[in-house]
C-alpha positions, 0 to 999 in steps of 0.5 A, spaced: 920 542 604 918 546 611 912 545 614 910 550 620 903 550 623 900 546 617 903 550 612 908 548 607 914 553 605 919 552 600 926 555 603 932 553 599 938 557 602 942 555 596 938 559 591 941 566 590 935 570 590 932 566 596 938 566 600 939 574 599 932 575 602 933 570 608 939 574 609 936 581 609 930 578 613 934 575 618 939 581 619 932 585 620 930 581 625 936 581 629 936 588 629 929 590 630 929 585 636 934 589 640 929 595 640 924 590 644 926 593 651 924 600 649 917 598 648 913 598 654 908 593 657 907 586 655 902 586 650 906 591 646 912 587 647 908 581 644 905 585 638 912 588 637 916 581 637 910 578 632 910 584 627 918 582 627 916 575 625 911 577 621 915 581 616 920 576 616 916 570 614 913 575 608 920 578 606 923 570 606 917 567 603 912 572 600 907 577 602 901 574 605 905 568 608 905 570 615 897 571 615 897 564 612 902 561 617 899 565 624 892 566 621 892 573 625 894 570 631 899 575 635 902 569 640 909 571 641 911 563 643 908 561 637 912 566 633 918 565 636 917 557 635 916 558 628 922 563 627 926 558 630 924 552 626 926 556 620 933 558 622 934 551 624 932 548 617 937 553 614 942 551 619 941 543 617 942 545 610 948 549 611 950 542 615 949 538 609 953 543 604 959 543 609 958 535 609 958 535 601 964 540 601 968 535 606 967 529 602 969 533 595 976 535 599 977 528 602 983 525 599 980 518 599 974 521 595 976 518 588 977 524 583 974 524 576 980 522 572 982 517 577 975 513 577 976 506 574 974 504 567 968 500 567 969 493 564 966 494 557 971 500 557 977 495 559 975 490 554 974 495 548 981 498 550 984 491 550 981 489 543 985 495 540 
């Protein structure tokens, strides 16, 4: 569970539908933020960037999420921090998945067929 500005958000980047929404929304952020240099004036840049982040939250978590999280505030720092939290949260999920995959690929990890029989199984086998 991810909590941003007191709002609980569910993000499972290993569920296909949400992963797709996350990937597409993140691509959009990365593409759109390159255009900020073409925006003149500090206020317009702040609004431009916040609109990008608002769209990201709505695209990933559902329509209206950005309004709940930011309560209509166009605070560039707040938007940047919130977006960064989501990215870091997704990265921690990737780290956990990589850790589990390494454990599966570790030769020291017993294979299902190599797991020793329980005491009861050994007794049953010996009484045959």
